C-alpha positions in Angstrom: -19.7 -12.0 101.8 -18.1 -8.9 100.2 -19.0 -8.1 96.8 -16.4 -7.0 94.1 -17.1 -4.1 91.8 -15.7 -3.0 88.2 -13.2 -0.9 88.3 -14.1 2.8 87.7 -12.6 4.1 84.6 -10.4 7.2 85.2 -10.2 8.3 81.9 -12.0 11.2 80.7 -15.3 10.5 78.8 -15.3 10.4 75.4 -16.5 13.3 73.7 -19.3 13.6 70.8 -20.4 15.8 67.8 -23.4 17.6 68.4 -24.7 16.1 65.3 -24.6 15.2 61.6 -23.4 18.4 60.4 -20.8 18.9 62.8 -19.3 15.6 61.9 -19.4 16.0 57.9 -18.0 19.9 57.9 -15.3 18.4 60.6 -14.7 15.5 58.2 -14.4 17.7 54.8 -12.0 20.3 57.0 -9.6 17.6 57.3 -9.9 16.2 54.0 -9.6 19.7 52.1 -6.3 20.9 52.8 -3.0 22.1 51.4 -2.9 19.3 48.9 -6.1 19.9 47.6 -5.0 23.4 46.1 -1.4 23.0 45.2 -1.4 19.2 44.5 -4.2 18.1 42.3 -3.9 20.3 39.6 -0.5 19.9 38.8 -0.7 16.2 39.0 -3.7 15.8 36.9 -1.9 18.1 34.2 1.2 15.8 34.4 -1.0 12.5 34.0 -3.4 13.0 31.1 -5.3 16.2 31.3 -8.7 15.6 31.1 -8.1 11.8 30.7 -6.6 11.8 34.6 -10.2 12.2 35.8 -11.0 8.3 34.4 -8.5 6.5 36.9 -9.2 9.7 39.1 -12.7 8.4 39.6 -12.3 4.9 39.4 -9.8 5.3 42.4 -12.1 7.0 44.6 -14.8 4.3 44.3 -12.6 1.0 44.3 -10.1 2.4 47.2 -10.7 5.8 48.7 -14.4 5.4 49.7 -13.8 1.6 50.9 -11.0 2.4 53.2 -13.0 5.8 54.2 -15.5 3.4 55.2 -13.3 1.1 57.2 -11.6 4.1 59.3 -15.5 4.9 59.9 -16.4 1.5 60.9 -13.8 1.0 63.0 -13.8 4.1 65.0 -17.6 4.0 65.7 -17.9 0.3 66.3 -14.6 0.0 68.9 -15.3 3.8 70.4 -11.4 5.0 70.3 -8.4 6.6 68.7 -6.5 4.5 66.6 -4.3 2.8 68.8 -7.4 1.7 71.2 -9.7 0.9 68.4 -7.1 -1.0 66.6 -6.2 -3.1 69.7 -10.0 -3.8 70.4 -10.1 -5.6 66.8 -6.6 -6.9 66.4 -5.0 -7.1 69.6 -1.6 -5.9 70.8 -0.6 -5.9 66.8 -3.4 -3.6 65.9 -2.6 -1.5 68.3 1.2 -1.3 67.2 -0.5 -0.4 63.7 -2.2 2.4 65.7 0.3 4.0 67.1 2.6 4.1 64.1 -0.6 6.0 62.7 -0.3 8.5 65.3 3.5 9.1 64.7 2.7 9.3 61.1 0.5 12.4 62.6 3.3 13.6 65.0 5.5 14.3 61.7 3.1 15.8 59.9 2.0 18.3 62.6 5.4 19.5 62.9 6.3 20.5 59.3 2.6 21.1 58.2 2.3 23.9 60.9 5.4 25.3 59.0 3.5 25.7 55.8 0.9 27.5 57.3 3.2 29.9 59.0 4.1 30.6 55.2 0.7 30.8 54.1 -0.3 33.0 57.1 2.6 35.5 56.1 1.9 35.5 52.8 -1.6 36.2 53.6 0.2 39.6 55.1 2.3 40.3 52.7 -0.7 40.0 49.8 -1.8 43.8 51.3 1.4 45.5 49.5 2.4 42.4 47.3 5.6 42.7 49.0 7.3 40.5 47.3 8.1 42.9 44.1 9.3 41.7 41.0 11.3 38.3 42.1 8.6 36.0 43.9 10.6 32.9 43.9 13.8 35.1 45.0 11.9 36.8 47.9 10.7 33.4 49.1 13.9 31.5 49.0 16.4 34.4 50.0 14.2 37.2 52.0 11.8 35.4 53.7 13.1 31.7 54.1 16.9 32.6 54.1 17.2 28.9 52.7 20.9 27.9 53.9 23.4 25.5 51.6 23.7 23.6 55.1 21.0 20.6 55.4 20.9 21.6 59.2 21.1 24.7 60.5 19.9 26.5 64.0 20.0 30.2 62.5 16.5 31.2 63.2 14.5 33.3 60.6 12.1 35.7 63.0 9.9 36.2 59.8 9.4 32.7 59.8 9.5 32.1 64.2 7.0 34.6 64.9 4.0 33.3 62.7 4.9 29.6 63.6 4.6 30.4 67.2 1.1 32.4 66.3 -0.1 29.4 64.5 1.0 26.7 67.4 -1.1 28.8 69.5 -4.2 28.9 67.5 -3.9 25.2 66.9 -3.6 24.7 70.6 -6.0 27.1 71.8 -8.8 25.2 69.4 -8.1 22.0 70.6 -7.8 22.9 74.1 -11.4 23.9 74.1 -12.9 20.5 73.0 -14.3 18.6 70.1 -17.4 20.8 69.8 -16.5 24.1 71.4 -13.2 23.8 69.5 -12.5 21.5 66.7 -16.4 21.4 65.3 -16.8 25.3 65.9 -13.4 25.8 64.0 -14.5 23.7 60.8 -18.5 25.0 61.1 -17.0 28.6 60.6 -13.8 28.2 58.7 -15.2 25.4 55.8 -18.2 27.8 54.7 -16.0 30.8 54.6 -12.7 28.6 52.8 -15.6 27.5 49.8 -16.8 31.0 49.5 -13.5 32.4 49.3 -12.4 30.2 46.9 -15.4 30.5 44.8 -14.7 34.2 44.3 -11.1 33.6 43.4 -12.0 30.9 40.7 -15.1 33.0 39.4 -12.3 35.8 38.9 -9.6 33.6 37.4 -12.3 32.6 34.4 -12.5 36.1 33.5 -8.8 36.4 33.2 -7.3 37.0 29.4 -5.7 33.2 28.5 -7.7 31.6 31.3 -9.3 29.6 28.4 -6.3 28.1 27.6 -5.3 27.5 30.9 -8.2 25.4 31.2 -7.7 23.7 27.7 -3.8 22.7 29.2 -5.6 21.0 32.2 -8.4 19.2 30.6 -7.6 18.5 27.2 -7.7 14.6 27.3 -4.7 12.6 26.8 -6.1 9.5 26.5 -2.7 7.3 25.5 -1.8 8.7 29.1 -4.6 5.9 30.5 -2.0 3.1 29.1 0.9 4.2 31.6 0.7 2.2 35.0 2.5 5.6 36.4 -0.8 7.6 35.6 -3.0 4.9 37.4 -0.5 4.9 40.4 -0.9 8.7 40.6 -4.5 8.9 40.6 -4.9 6.2 43.4 -2.1 8.3 45.1 -4.3 11.7 45.1 -7.3 10.1 46.2 -5.6 8.3 48.8 -3.6 10.9 50.4 -6.5 13.6 49.6 -8.9 12.0 51.5 -7.0 11.8 55.3 -7.4 7.8 55.4 -5.4 5.1 57.0 -3.4 7.4 59.5 -6.1 7.8 62.2 -7.8 10.9 61.4 -11.4 9.6 60.3 -11.0 6.8 62.9 -10.8 9.5 65.5 -13.5 11.6 64.3 -15.9 8.6 63.7 -15.1 7.4 67.6 -16.9 10.7 68.4 -20.3 10.0 66.7 -23.3 8.9 68.7 -24.9 5.5 68.7 -27.2 5.3 66.2 -24.9 7.5 63.8 -25.2 7.2 59.7 -21.8 6.1 58.5 -22.1 5.6 54.9 -24.0 8.5 53.4 -21.7 11.2 55.2 -18.7 9.5 54.0 -20.3 9.6 50.4 -20.8 13.6 51.1 -17.2 13.4 52.5 -15.8 11.9 49.6 -17.4 14.0 46.7 -17.3 17.0 48.8 -13.5 16.5 48.9 -12.8 15.6 45.0 -15.3 18.6 43.9 -13.1 20.9 45.9 -10.0 19.3 44.1 -11.6 20.1 40.5 -13.0 23.6 41.7 -8.9 24.0 42.9 -7.9 22.7 39.7 -9.9 25.3 37.6 -9.5 28.2 39.3 -5.4 27.8 39.5 -4.9 26.6 35.8 -7.3 29.8 34.7 -4.7 32.0 36.5 -1.6 30.0 34.9 -3.3 30.5 31.9 -3.1 34.3 32.3 0.3 34.4 33.7 1.2 32.2 30.7 -0.6 34.9 28.2 1.1 37.8 30.3 4.5 36.2 29.5 4.1 34.9 26.0 4.4 31.5 26.8 2.4 28.4 26.9 1.0 27.0 30.0 3.8 24.0 29.6 6.7 26.5 29.4 5.8 27.6 33.1 7.7 26.3 36.2 6.4 25.3 39.4 2.9 23.9 38.6 2.7 22.2 42.0 3.5 21.7 45.4 5.4 24.5 47.2 6.8 26.2 44.2 3.2 27.1 43.1 1.7 28.4 46.2 4.7 30.4 47.0 6.7 31.3 44.0 4.2 30.9 40.8 1.1 32.5 42.5 2.9 35.2 44.1 4.4 36.5 40.5 1.0 35.9 38.6 -0.6 38.1 41.4 1.6 40.9 40.9 0.8 41.0 37.4 -3.0 40.8 37.4 -5.9 43.7 38.1 -7.0 43.6 41.2 -3.5 41.7 42.5 -3.8 42.3 46.3 -7.3 41.3 46.8 -6.6 37.7 44.8 -3.6 37.1 46.8 -5.3 37.6 50.3 -8.3 35.3 49.1 -5.7 32.3 47.8 -3.6 32.9 51.0 -6.6 32.9 53.0 -8.1 30.1 51.7 -4.8 28.2 51.9 -4.5 29.0 56.1 -8.0 28.2 56.1 -7.6 24.6 54.5 -4.4 24.3 56.5 -5.6 24.9 59.8 -8.3 22.7 59.5 -6.6 19.8 58.5 -3.7 20.6 61.1 -6.8 20.5 64.1 -7.2 17.0 62.5 -3.8 15.9 62.6 -3.2 17.0 66.1 -6.9 15.4 67.6 -5.5 11.7 66.3 -2.4 12.3 68.6 -4.3 14.2 71.2 -7.0 11.4 71.5 -4.5 8.5 71.7 -2.8 9.5 74.7 -6.4 10.5 76.4 -7.2 7.0 76.1 -4.0 5.2 76.9 -2.5 7.4 79.8 -6.0 9.2 81.3 -4.9 12.4 80.5 -7.5 15.6 80.3 -7.6 17.4 77.2 -6.2 20.3 78.7 -3.1 18.1 80.0 -2.6 16.6 76.2 -3.3 20.0 74.4 -1.1 22.0 76.2 1.4 19.8 77.6 2.0 17.4 74.3 1.0 19.9 72.1 3.3 22.5 73.5 6.5 19.8 73.2 5.6 19.3 69.5 5.3 23.0 68.9 9.2 23.2 70.6 10.2 20.9 68.2 8.3 22.2 65.2 9.9 25.6 65.7 13.4 24.3 66.2 13.2 22.1 63.0 11.4 24.6 61.0 11.9 27.9 62.2 15.5 28.0 60.9 17.3 28.6 57.3 17.5 24.8 56.8 13.1 24.3 57.4 12.8 23.9 54.0 14.6 21.3 53.4 13.5 19.2 56.2 10.2 19.6 55.4 10.6 18.5 51.8 12.2 15.5 52.8 9.9 14.4 55.9 7.0 15.3 53.9 7.6 12.7 50.8 8.7 9.9 53.3 5.9 10.5 55.7 3.2 10.6 53.3 4.7 8.3 50.4 6.0 5.5 53.0 4.7 6.0 56.2 0.8 6.5 55.2 0.9 3.7 52.4 2.5 1.0 54.5 -0.1 2.0 57.5 -3.0 1.4 54.7 -1.3 -2.1 53.4 -0.8 -3.5 57.0 -3.8 -2.2 58.7 -6.1 -3.6 55.6 -4.3 -7.0 55.9 -4.5 -7.5 59.1 -7.9 -6.4 59.8 -9.6 -8.3 57.4 -7.0 -11.4 56.4 -5.7 -11.9 59.7 -8.4 -11.1 61.9 -10.9 -12.0 59.2 -13.1 -9.0 60.5 -14.8 -8.1 57.4 -18.4 -9.9 57.9 -18.7 -8.0 61.4 -17.7 -4.8 60.2 -19.6 -5.1 57.2 -22.7 -5.7 59.4 -22.3 -3.0 61.4 -22.0 0.0 58.1 -25.1 -2.0 56.8 -27.2 -1.7 60.1 -26.2 1.8 61.0 -26.8 3.1 57.3 -29.0 4.1 54.4 -27.7 1.6 52.1 -26.0 -1.9 52.4 -22.6 -2.9 52.0 -21.6 -6.1 51.7 -19.5 -8.6 49.6 -18.2 -6.0 46.8 -16.8 -3.5 49.8 -15.1 -6.1 51.5 -13.2 -7.3 48.0 -12.5 -3.9 47.3 -11.4 -3.1 50.7 -9.6 -6.2 51.1 -7.9 -7.1 47.6 -8.3 -4.1 45.3 -7.1 -1.5 47.9 -4.1 -3.2 49.5 -3.1 -4.8 46.2 -2.8 -1.2 44.5 -1.3 0.2 47.5 1.4 -2.4 47.7 2.4 -1.8 44.3 2.6 1.9 44.8 4.6 1.1 48.0 7.1 -1.0 46.1 7.8 1.1 43.6 7.8 4.3 45.6 10.7 2.5 48.0 12.7 1.2 44.5 12.5 4.8 43.1 13.8 6.3 46.4 16.6 3.9 46.7 17.9 4.2 42.7 17.7 7.9 42.7 18.4 10.1 45.5 14.9 12.5 46.2 14.9 16.0 44.8 19.1 15.3 44.1 19.5 15.8 48.1 22.6 14.3 49.7 22.2 10.4 50.1 23.5 10.7 53.8 21.1 13.3 54.8 17.9 11.2 53.3 19.4 7.9 55.2 19.4 10.2 58.3 16.0 12.6 57.8 13.7 10.4 55.4 14.4 6.8 56.3 15.4 7.6 60.1 11.9 9.2 60.2 10.4 5.7 59.4 12.3 4.2 62.2 11.7 6.4 64.7 7.8 5.9 64.0 8.6 2.2 64.2 10.7 2.4 67.5 8.1 4.4 69.0 5.1 3.0 68.3 6.7 -0.5 69.7 7.3 1.4 72.8 4.0 3.0 73.0 2.3 -0.3 72.5 4.5 -2.0 75.4 3.6 1.0 78.1 0.9 0.1 80.4 -2.6 1.4 79.6 -4.6 3.5 82.7 -7.4 1.6 82.2 -8.4 -1.5 80.6 -8.7 -1.1 76.8 -10.7 -4.6 76.2 -13.5 -3.5 78.8 -15.8 -2.1 76.7 -19.5 -3.3 75.0 -19.7 -3.1 71.2 -22.4 -1.7 69.4 -25.5 -1.8 68.4 -26.6 -5.2 67.7 -23.4 -7.8 67.7 -22.4 -9.2 70.9 -18.6 -10.1 71.6 -19.7 -13.7 71.0 -20.9 -13.1 68.0 -17.9 -11.2 67.0 -15.5 -13.7 67.6 -17.6 -16.4 66.2 -17.7 -14.2 62.8 -14.0 -13.9 63.1 -13.4 -17.6 62.9 
C-alpha cells in the first residue's frame, strides 16, 4: 500500500537574526526614526513642557511596552509575517488585520522615502549652506517648487535624483537579506547615529541662549495635566514612535531563534527609543534657544517647532547663523538620513515578508519586483511639484487613522474574541527573564484599546469637523479617506487570494501544543 507523504513546502526558509544584539539594534533602528527628532520635542513643548514627561512615561508603561510585547510574542510564537502570524492566531479575519497592517506600510514606504530623499539633499546642501538667508523660501520654492494645484505630474529633478538613489539603496539592502542586509545596516547605522547626534547635542549645549531653549522645553506646566488632550498626545507619541501595531515588530520577532528572550530586549528597545527622544529634545531646543537669542525673541515666538517645518525650514535657518554651521548641518541631516533609512528598511521588510510568506516568492523577487513597483509609485507621487501636499495628507491618515485602528482591532480580536491572552502570556514568561501575567493582560486588553479607541474617535471627529491643514475637502476625501479605503479593499482581496503553502501547518513552540492552546482559548 502506498504511503502518503506530507507536501513539501516551496516557501523559502525563514531567516534568523544572528543573535540578540542584531535583533535589538534592528528593532531600535525601526523605532528611532524621523519622528523622534522632529516630532517629540514639539509635542512635549506644546503639552506641558517638563510636566509632559509624566503622562509620557505612564503611556510608555501602560500601552507602549504592553503592545510591543504583544507584537513580539505573536510574531515569535506563530513564526510569520503579520498576515501569517495573525491568521494562525485568529483565522482569516486575523489575516485580514495583518494585510491591513501591510498596506499601512505600503503607504508609509512610498512617502517616507521622499522625506529621506529631502534629508539626503540637505545633507549635501549643508556643506555650502546652499539655502542662503531664506531657508523656508529655498525649501518650498527653489527645492520642492511646490505647486498650487493639489496634483501635478511636473517632476522636480532636485527631488527626483535623490529619491531614486534612496530607493536603490533601500532595495539593495533588502535584497541582501535579513542578516547580510537589514541587520548589517543597523549594526553600522545605529552606533553612527547615536555618536553623531551626541556630538550635535553637546555642541548645542554650549551655544548662547541654549539654556533658555531648555527652560522652554522642560519648565513644567502641571496645569496641563488636567487637559485630556495632553494625555492623548502622550499616548500618541509613544504609540507612533515604538513602531507597534503595523507589523514591524511582529515581523522582526518572527526572525528570532526558538529560545530567545523576548521581554528584556523589548525593554531595551522601548527605553532606548524614549532616551533618544529626550536626547533629541535637548539638542533641538538648545539649538532653538540659540536661534531665538540671535533673533532677539523668545522661543515661543519662533515658527516651525515640529515636523517638516522644523527640519527643513527652521533648522537650516539657524544653522546659517551659528558658528561652524556647515558641520552642524551635516551632523543634523546625516542623523536624519540614518534614522530615516533604518526605519524605511523595517517598513519595507513588513511588506516583503508578507508576500514571501503568502506567495512563496524569493527575497530577490520580492525586493526588486514588488519593491521596484513601489519605487515607481513613490517617484510619480512625490517626485513632483505636488509631493509635499500629498505626503502631509497621507501621513496624517496612515498614522492617526490607520495605525490606531489597526491596534484597536488587533487587541480586541486577539485578546477578547480569540481569548488568547493566557497562551501569549505563558509564551512570554517561558522565554523571558521575568514573567508577565494578569497585569500585562489587563493593560493590553483593556487600557490600551480604550485609550487608543478614544484617540481614534476624537481624531475622526476632528477631521470631519475641520478640513486638515486647510486643504480642500474634496482633496482630503479623495487622498486622505481614499487611502484608508484602498488599504481596506486591498486587505480583503489579499486575504481572499490563495496561499502558496498551507499557512496553518506548523508546530507552535516551545512548550504548548495546539490542543492546549485551543483549550485555553475556550
